N, C-alpha and C positions, 0 to 999 in steps of 0.2 A: 504494500500500500504506500503510495507516494503522496506526500502532502504538497498542495499548491497554495502559495500565498498570493493574495490579490489585494493591492492597495486601491481604495476607492476615495475619490475626492469630493463626493457628494453625500453630505451627512444625512439627507433625507432618504437616500437609497440604502444607507447602512441599516436603518431600522427594519427594512424588509428581510434581513437575514438574522435577526435576533434569536429566533427560536427554531431554526432549521437544524435537524439532526445531521451530524457530520460536519458542522461548521462551527468554528470558534470565532467569535467576533471580538475584536479589540479596537477601542476608540482611539483616534489620534487627533491632533489639532487640525489636520487637513481633511478628516473624514473618518475612515476606519480601515482596518486590515482584517481580511478574512483568511482563516486557515481552513482549507477544504481537504477532506481526507479520502474521498473516492471519486472516481471518474464520472459516475452518473450524477452525483451531487454537483460536481464541478460543471457539468454540462447544464444542469438546471440553473446554477448560479449565473453562468455566462449568458444564458438566454434571457435572464431577468435584469441584466445590467446594460446600461448604455455604454458603448465602447469609449465614449469621451470621458466617462467617469473613472476609467481604469488608469491609475497612476503608475503601477508596476505589477508585474506578475513574475513569480519565481517559484521554484520547486526544490524539494530536497535533493533531487538529482542534480540540479544546477549548483546548489551549494556544495554538494559532494565533489563535483568537478572542479570548482574553485578551490576547495580545500586540498585537492590532489595536485593542482597545477601551479599554485602560488607558493612562493617561499614565505617564511614566517613574517618577515618585515612587510611584504605586500599584503599578507593576510590581515595583519594588524591595522594597516592603513585602510584596507577595504572595510574591516569591521567598524572603524571609527566613521567612515563615510555612511555606513548603514545606521550607526548610532545617531548621527546628525539628521538622518531622514526619518527618525522615529521607527525604524525597522529593527526594534530591539530584539525580537526573537532571532532573527538572522544574525545579528551582532553576537548574541550569546552562542549560537551554533558555531560560528567561525572561531571565536576565542576558545571555545571548549577544545578544539583540536590542539591548539597551542598548550593549553592548560594540562592536557593529558601527558605531554612530553616533559613537563617541568617538574622541579622539586624545590623544597625549601621555601625561602621567601619569595622566589620568583613565582612558584605555584600559588602561594597565598595572594600575591599581587594580582595575577591574572584572575584568580577567583574573585577578588574584590571588584575588578572591572566587570566580570560576568554578573556579579550580584547587583551592581548598579543597574545593568540592563534588566535583570530580573525584577527589580523594584519598579522599573518603568513599565514592564509587561503587566505586572500586577495592577498598576494604576489603569492601564489600558483596558484591563478586564473589570474595572470598577471595584477592585478590592483595595480601597484606599488605605485602610488600617494596616493590612499586611504589607502593602507597598512602603508605607512609612517605616514600619518596623524593620523590614529588610534593608532599606536605605540607611537608617540610623545605625543599625548594627554594623553595616559595611563601613560607614564613616568612622566608627570607633575602631574597627580593625585596621583601617588605613592609618589612623592616627598613631597606632602602635608600631606600624611598619616603616613609616616614611618621614622624611624631613618635611618641614612646613611648606616649602615650595611645591613639592610633589603632592602633598596632601591637599593643599588648597586649590587644586585644579577643579575639583567638584564643589558645588555649593554646600555649605554646612547645613542649610535648611532644605528639606525635601520639597521639591516642586517639579512640575511637569510642564513642558519637556525640558530636558537638559541638553544643551548643545555645546560642543567643544570647538573653539576656533583653532586655526593652524598653530598658533603659539602654544596652546594648551596640549595639543596632540604632540608637538615637538618636545615639550617638557617630559611627557610620558615616554616618548620614544628614546630620549636621551638619558633617562633615569638609570642609575647604577644597576638597578635590579633588572631592567630590560636588556642591558648589555649582555646578560647571561644567555639570552635567546636570539637576539638579532645582531 
């Protein structure tokens, strides 16, 4: 079973998919993101969507191909571009490949980056309390791992969405802990 992700830029269309079996609906600032888990449901979803409403479409197969063909530095940069597009599920999936190969503080650092994405996914799923708990615990963990400059990349107060500019991404990429993997 292959998951297909579809970004929709029309909030009113998003409500049409709220209770459809085989679809997970996550809200974004631009509309919503759908996870569709089987081809017949995908066909039904696509029949009921205006083509102009689709912002992106991707699949587990595409993510797997990217994970196989990109080096770690490219994967991390790609993950942060997904993060800035509010595509937190895919961001999480990409970073998980790198996390599996790491150990020690590097593994904990990548796990913190993943958990920030997880907190955003929880908010997209309208699980506000869980999202806040995950984010705040992650900030506490990051505080114990890193210097102030690296730690202060992410806002201390939980909010949605978080975006990282080029300077912030560069600080992450140049951190001592990242040099272990890139």
